C-alpha positions as YAML, in Angstrom:
chain: A
units: angstrom
residues:
- id: 1
  name: UNK
  ca: [96.86, 97.82, 92.77]
- id: 2
  name: UNK
  ca: [97.60, 95.35, 89.99]
- id: 3
  name: UNK
  ca: [100.01, 92.44, 90.23]
- id: 4
  name: UNK
  ca: [102.30, 91.20, 87.48]
- id: 5
  name: UNK
  ca: [102.46, 87.42, 88.01]
- id: 6
  name: UNK
  ca: [105.49, 86.05, 86.20]
- id: 7
  name: UNK
  ca: [106.03, 82.31, 85.67]
- id: 8
  name: UNK
  ca: [109.23, 80.85, 84.21]
- id: 9
  name: UNK
  ca: [109.64, 77.17, 83.36]
- id: 10
  name: UNK
  ca: [113.24, 75.98, 83.31]
- id: 11
  name: UNK
  ca: [114.77, 72.99, 81.61]
- id: 12
  name: UNK
  ca: [115.20, 70.07, 84.00]
- id: 13
  name: UNK
  ca: [118.26, 70.52, 86.23]
- id: 14
  name: UNK
  ca: [118.72, 74.15, 85.07]
- id: 15
  name: UNK
  ca: [116.55, 75.99, 87.61]
- id: 16
  name: UNK
  ca: [119.45, 76.59, 90.00]
- id: 17
  name: UNK
  ca: [121.46, 78.09, 87.13]
- id: 18
  name: UNK
  ca: [118.59, 80.39, 86.20]
- id: 19
  name: UNK
  ca: [118.04, 81.48, 89.81]
- id: 20
  name: UNK
  ca: [121.75, 82.23, 90.21]
- id: 21
  name: UNK
  ca: [121.89, 84.29, 87.02]
- id: 22
  name: UNK
  ca: [118.71, 86.13, 87.99]
- id: 23
  name: UNK
  ca: [119.94, 86.84, 91.53]
- id: 24
  name: UNK
  ca: [123.26, 88.22, 90.27]
- id: 25
  name: UNK
  ca: [122.09, 90.26, 87.27]
- id: 26
  name: UNK
  ca: [118.31, 90.85, 87.27]
- id: 27
  name: UNK
  ca: [117.32, 91.05, 90.94]
- id: 28
  name: UNK
  ca: [119.26, 94.26, 91.73]
- id: 29
  name: UNK
  ca: [117.85, 95.96, 88.63]
- id: 30
  name: UNK
  ca: [114.29, 94.89, 89.29]
- id: 31
  name: UNK
  ca: [114.49, 96.10, 92.88]
- id: 32
  name: UNK
  ca: [115.84, 99.43, 91.61]
- id: 33
  name: UNK
  ca: [113.22, 100.00, 88.90]
- id: 34
  name: UNK
  ca: [110.19, 97.92, 89.87]
- id: 35
  name: UNK
  ca: [110.65, 98.20, 93.66]
- id: 36
  name: UNK
  ca: [107.55, 96.35, 94.91]
- id: 37
  name: UNK
  ca: [108.32, 92.61, 94.86]
- id: 38
  name: UNK
  ca: [105.44, 90.77, 96.52]
- id: 39
  name: UNK
  ca: [107.06, 87.35, 96.38]
- id: 40
  name: UNK
  ca: [109.69, 85.25, 94.61]
- id: 41
  name: UNK
  ca: [109.33, 81.46, 94.68]
- id: 42
  name: UNK
  ca: [110.57, 78.18, 93.23]
- id: 43
  name: UNK
  ca: [108.36, 75.10, 93.09]
- id: 44
  name: UNK
  ca: [108.91, 72.10, 95.33]
- id: 45
  name: UNK
  ca: [105.76, 70.19, 94.30]
- id: 46
  name: UNK
  ca: [103.50, 70.26, 91.29]
- id: 47
  name: UNK
  ca: [105.00, 71.41, 88.01]
- id: 48
  name: UNK
  ca: [108.70, 71.31, 88.84]
- id: 49
  name: UNK
  ca: [111.46, 73.54, 87.52]
- id: 50
  name: UNK
  ca: [109.21, 76.55, 87.83]
- id: 51
  name: UNK
  ca: [110.00, 80.03, 89.15]
- id: 52
  name: UNK
  ca: [107.18, 82.39, 90.13]
- id: 53
  name: UNK
  ca: [107.50, 86.02, 91.11]
- id: 54
  name: UNK
  ca: [104.97, 88.77, 91.71]
- id: 55
  name: UNK
  ca: [105.39, 92.53, 91.33]
- id: 56
  name: UNK
  ca: [102.89, 95.09, 92.57]
- id: 57
  name: UNK
  ca: [102.07, 98.31, 90.73]
- id: 58
  name: UNK
  ca: [99.71, 101.19, 91.34]
- id: 59
  name: UNK
  ca: [98.14, 100.66, 87.91]
- id: 60
  name: UNK
  ca: [99.02, 99.62, 84.36]
- id: 61
  name: UNK
  ca: [100.59, 103.01, 83.63]
- id: 62
  name: UNK
  ca: [102.89, 102.67, 86.63]
- id: 63
  name: UNK
  ca: [103.90, 99.20, 85.44]
- id: 64
  name: UNK
  ca: [104.62, 100.37, 81.90]
- id: 65
  name: UNK
  ca: [106.68, 103.34, 83.09]
- id: 66
  name: UNK
  ca: [108.78, 101.27, 85.49]
- id: 67
  name: UNK
  ca: [109.38, 98.45, 83.01]
- id: 68
  name: UNK
  ca: [110.30, 100.92, 80.25]
- id: 69
  name: UNK
  ca: [112.88, 102.56, 82.52]
- id: 70
  name: UNK
  ca: [114.36, 99.16, 83.35]
- id: 71
  name: UNK
  ca: [114.39, 98.11, 79.69]
- id: 72
  name: UNK
  ca: [116.39, 101.26, 78.84]
- id: 73
  name: UNK
  ca: [119.17, 100.26, 81.26]
- id: 74
  name: UNK
  ca: [122.03, 98.55, 79.37]
- id: 75
  name: UNK
  ca: [122.53, 96.19, 82.31]
- id: 76
  name: UNK
  ca: [119.00, 94.83, 81.72]
- id: 77
  name: UNK
  ca: [119.88, 94.12, 78.10]
- id: 78
  name: UNK
  ca: [123.01, 92.30, 79.25]
- id: 79
  name: UNK
  ca: [120.92, 90.15, 81.60]
- id: 80
  name: UNK
  ca: [118.43, 89.29, 78.84]
- id: 81
  name: UNK
  ca: [121.29, 88.32, 76.53]
- id: 82
  name: UNK
  ca: [122.90, 86.12, 79.19]
- id: 83
  name: UNK
  ca: [119.56, 84.46, 79.95]
- id: 84
  name: UNK
  ca: [118.93, 83.76, 76.26]
- id: 85
  name: UNK
  ca: [122.43, 82.43, 75.68]
- id: 86
  name: UNK
  ca: [122.21, 80.27, 78.82]
- id: 87
  name: UNK
  ca: [119.46, 78.17, 77.30]
- id: 88
  name: UNK
  ca: [117.87, 77.55, 80.69]
- id: 89
  name: UNK
  ca: [114.23, 78.42, 79.96]
- id: 90
  name: UNK
  ca: [111.49, 76.51, 78.20]
- id: 91
  name: UNK
  ca: [108.68, 79.01, 78.69]
- id: 92
  name: UNK
  ca: [108.00, 82.46, 80.14]
- id: 93
  name: UNK
  ca: [104.53, 83.72, 81.07]
- id: 94
  name: UNK
  ca: [103.15, 86.79, 82.70]
- id: 95
  name: UNK
  ca: [99.65, 87.63, 83.82]
- id: 96
  name: UNK
  ca: [98.28, 90.88, 85.14]
- id: 97
  name: UNK
  ca: [95.90, 90.21, 88.03]
- id: 98
  name: UNK
  ca: [94.07, 92.31, 90.57]
- id: 99
  name: UNK
  ca: [92.49, 91.59, 93.93]
- id: 100
  name: UNK
  ca: [88.89, 90.48, 93.97]
- id: 101
  name: UNK
  ca: [86.69, 92.86, 96.03]
- id: 102
  name: UNK
  ca: [85.98, 90.25, 98.73]
- id: 103
  name: UNK
  ca: [89.72, 89.76, 99.31]
- id: 104
  name: UNK
  ca: [90.31, 93.52, 99.56]
- id: 105
  name: UNK
  ca: [87.55, 93.66, 102.19]
- id: 106
  name: UNK
  ca: [89.07, 90.66, 104.03]
- id: 107
  name: UNK
  ca: [92.48, 92.35, 104.21]
- id: 108
  name: UNK
  ca: [90.91, 95.57, 105.48]
- id: 109
  name: UNK
  ca: [89.19, 93.68, 108.32]
- id: 110
  name: UNK
  ca: [92.47, 91.99, 109.34]
- id: 111
  name: UNK
  ca: [93.88, 95.47, 109.78]
...
């Protein structure tokens, strides 16, 4: 499995607006197309105004297929437009990560 780690930095005092927009317009679509949300978080310490979410995929091909299907949905385009027009974000990052072998073994032992 690979994990798409997505990090969004919001303008000060705009994180709640971004979370609300995301919850209303993006969340239902991402659950429909991406399906495997591993976590969705907002920071309370450290670099503030940050949203982090993680999505699990079988492999890179699975990720590309799912994201392409979502991108083809007009509702996704409407969300992206609303997010851009809202002017809430400073920076967006994503990283593709995978489990280190010792962690895979640790999880297997925990059962």
